[in-house]
C-alpha positions as CSV (number, residue, x, y, z in Angstrom):
1,M,76.9,120.7,69.1
2,P,79.9,118.3,69.6
3,I,82.9,118.1,67.3
4,T,82.4,115.4,64.7
5,Y,85.2,113.4,63.1
6,Q,85.1,111.6,59.8
7,T,87.3,110.3,57.0
8,E,87.0,112.7,54.1
9,P,89.2,111.8,51.1
10,E,87.2,114.3,49.0
11,V,87.6,117.3,51.4
12,N,87.5,120.6,49.6
13,P,91.0,122.0,49.0
14,A,89.8,125.6,49.6
15,E,88.4,124.6,53.0
16,V,91.7,123.0,53.9
17,A,93.7,126.1,52.7
18,N,91.5,128.4,54.9
19,L,92.1,126.1,57.9
20,C,95.9,126.1,57.2
21,R,95.8,129.9,57.1
22,R,94.0,130.0,60.5
23,A,96.1,127.3,62.1
24,P,98.7,128.6,60.9
25,L,100.2,125.7,59.0
26,N,102.8,126.6,56.3
27,R,101.3,125.0,53.2
28,P,100.9,126.3,49.6
29,V,97.5,127.8,50.4
30,D,97.4,130.1,47.4
31,D,97.8,127.1,45.0
32,L,94.5,125.3,45.3
33,D,95.4,122.9,42.5
34,R,98.5,121.8,44.4
35,M,96.5,121.6,47.7
36,G,94.0,119.4,45.8
37,R,96.9,117.1,44.6
38,M,98.2,116.9,48.2
39,L,94.9,115.8,49.4
40,A,94.2,113.4,46.6
41,G,97.6,111.7,47.2
42,A,97.0,111.1,50.8
43,D,96.1,107.6,52.1
44,V,94.2,108.9,55.2
45,V,92.4,112.2,55.6
46,I,90.4,112.8,58.7
47,C,88.5,115.9,59.4
48,A,87.1,117.5,62.5
49,R,84.0,119.6,62.1
50,D,81.9,121.9,64.3
51,D,78.4,122.1,62.8
52,G,79.9,121.5,59.3
53,R,82.8,124.0,59.7
54,L,86.2,122.4,59.2
55,V,88.1,123.0,62.4
56,G,90.8,120.3,62.2
57,I,92.5,117.9,59.8
58,A,95.0,115.1,59.7
59,R,96.5,114.0,56.4
60,A,98.8,111.0,56.2
61,L,100.7,108.9,53.8
62,T,101.2,105.2,54.6
63,D,101.7,101.7,53.4
64,F,99.4,100.3,56.2
65,S,102.1,97.8,57.1
66,Y,105.2,99.4,58.5
67,C,105.2,103.2,58.5
68,C,103.0,106.3,58.3
69,Y,104.0,109.8,57.7
70,L,101.6,112.3,59.3
71,S,102.0,115.1,56.8
72,D,99.5,117.5,58.2
73,L,97.9,118.1,61.5
74,A,96.1,121.5,61.8
75,V,93.5,122.7,64.3
76,D,91.9,126.1,64.2
77,P,93.3,128.2,67.0
78,D,89.8,128.9,68.4
79,Y,89.5,125.1,68.9
80,Q,92.9,124.2,70.3
81,R,93.4,122.8,73.7
82,Q,90.2,120.8,73.4
83,G,91.8,117.5,72.5
84,I,91.0,117.7,68.8
85,G,94.6,117.2,67.6
86,Q,95.0,114.3,69.9
87,E,91.7,112.7,68.7
88,L,92.8,113.2,65.0
89,I,96.1,111.5,65.7
90,R,94.2,108.7,67.5
91,L,91.9,108.2,64.5
92,V,95.0,108.1,62.2
93,E,96.6,105.4,64.4
94,E,93.3,103.5,64.3
95,A,93.2,103.7,60.5
96,I,96.8,102.5,60.0
97,G,96.9,99.7,62.6
98,D,99.3,98.6,65.2
99,E,102.0,97.5,62.9
100,C,102.8,101.0,61.7
101,M,105.0,103.6,63.2
102,L,103.8,107.2,63.0
103,L,106.3,109.8,61.9
104,L,106.0,113.5,61.5
105,L,107.9,116.7,61.0
106,S,107.0,119.4,63.5
107,A,106.6,123.1,63.1
108,V,108.9,124.8,65.7
109,T,105.8,126.2,67.5
110,A,104.5,122.7,68.1
111,H,107.7,121.1,69.5
112,S,106.3,121.1,73.0
113,Y,103.0,119.6,72.0
114,Y,104.1,116.2,70.5
115,P,105.9,114.9,73.6
116,H,102.9,115.7,75.6
117,I,100.8,113.2,73.5
118,G,103.3,110.4,73.4
119,F,105.7,111.1,70.6
120,E,109.4,110.7,71.0
121,K,112.0,113.0,69.4
122,I,114.4,111.2,67.0
123,D,117.7,112.4,65.7
124,N,118.1,110.1,62.7
125,A,116.0,111.9,60.1
126,W,117.3,113.6,57.1
127,E,115.7,116.0,54.6
128,K,116.3,117.0,51.1
129,P,114.3,120.3,50.7
130,R,111.7,120.7,47.9
131,K,112.8,123.0,45.1
132,R,109.5,125.0,45.1
């Protein structure tokens, strides 16, 4: 059965936490309330599923006019290198339109992935870390 993609603003936080554990993506996976708030606050949530099983997710925050922050991109390791991440990003770009730039913070382990799919490294970003 092929991978299916759909917008899922009501995706189950426990399902996403389990995917983040498998990916691995460093998120507060033991705090499902916080994971739920993260998902509820997103403007775009697109899921990739294999026969109903969540195997990939893209979560983004945007104004749909100028900029979009891709806050999560996770693909189950058993499904990587099949174009799922690239398709999730394409669907986010389709949802936000041509006027928006797409910005993300990359895990160190993914630094080589993003240039491969058209992202450019920038040096003018700043971070003020979260307190918890």
